[in-house]
N, C-alpha and C positions, 0 to 999 in steps of 0.2 A: 504494501501498499504505500501509496507517495504520501510526503511529509506536508505538513497544511503552511502553503507560501507565505500566508496571511495569517499567523496566529493569533493575535486579537477577533480574527472575524470567527462569529459562532459558528457554531457547528448545524447544518441543517435541521431541523427538527425538533430540539431542543427538551427540554423536560419540561416538567410539570411545574418546580418553582420557577423556570423562566417565564413559561406563559402567565403564571400567575403575577410576575412581576411586572413581563410589561400591561396585562390588563389592568395593574393598579394604577401604571403611569396613564394609560388612556382615561381611565376614570378618571383622575386627577385633571388632564388636559381639559376634559368636557366640565367638570365643576368648576375650573377659573374662569372656563368661558363665559360657562352660563350663570354664575353666581358674581364674576365683575368681568364684565365684558371691558370696561377702560383700562382694568391691570393688562388683560390679555390684549389689548389694542395696542397700548403703548410700548409692550413688549416685542410685540410683531414688528413695531415701526422701529425699532431701535435695533432689534436686529436686519435687518434687511438694509437702514444707516450701516451699519456694522459692515455688511458684506459688500453694498456698493463701495464704502471709502477703500477696504481691501481690495476687489478692483480696480479702482479709479489709482492707487497707490502701485497695484502690477501695471499696469496700462503706463504710466511717469515711469517705472525702473523698465522696463522693454524698449521703450522707446528713449529713456536715454542711454541705453545700451548700443540702438538701432546706430545712433548717431555719430 
């Protein structure tokens, strides 16, 4: 059997505990969105801004390298 090239990636299937934890995470996210929609929207907006700034930084870096 081949060695897993990405050891941090979970194996397919997972156990009962893994499924239970993912279910709890999903339930917590649904409760967050339903009970605190403003906080959830702020979190998503901040995450999108962070990703946008990271992409802009990479673009600026590659443009600087290309010059």
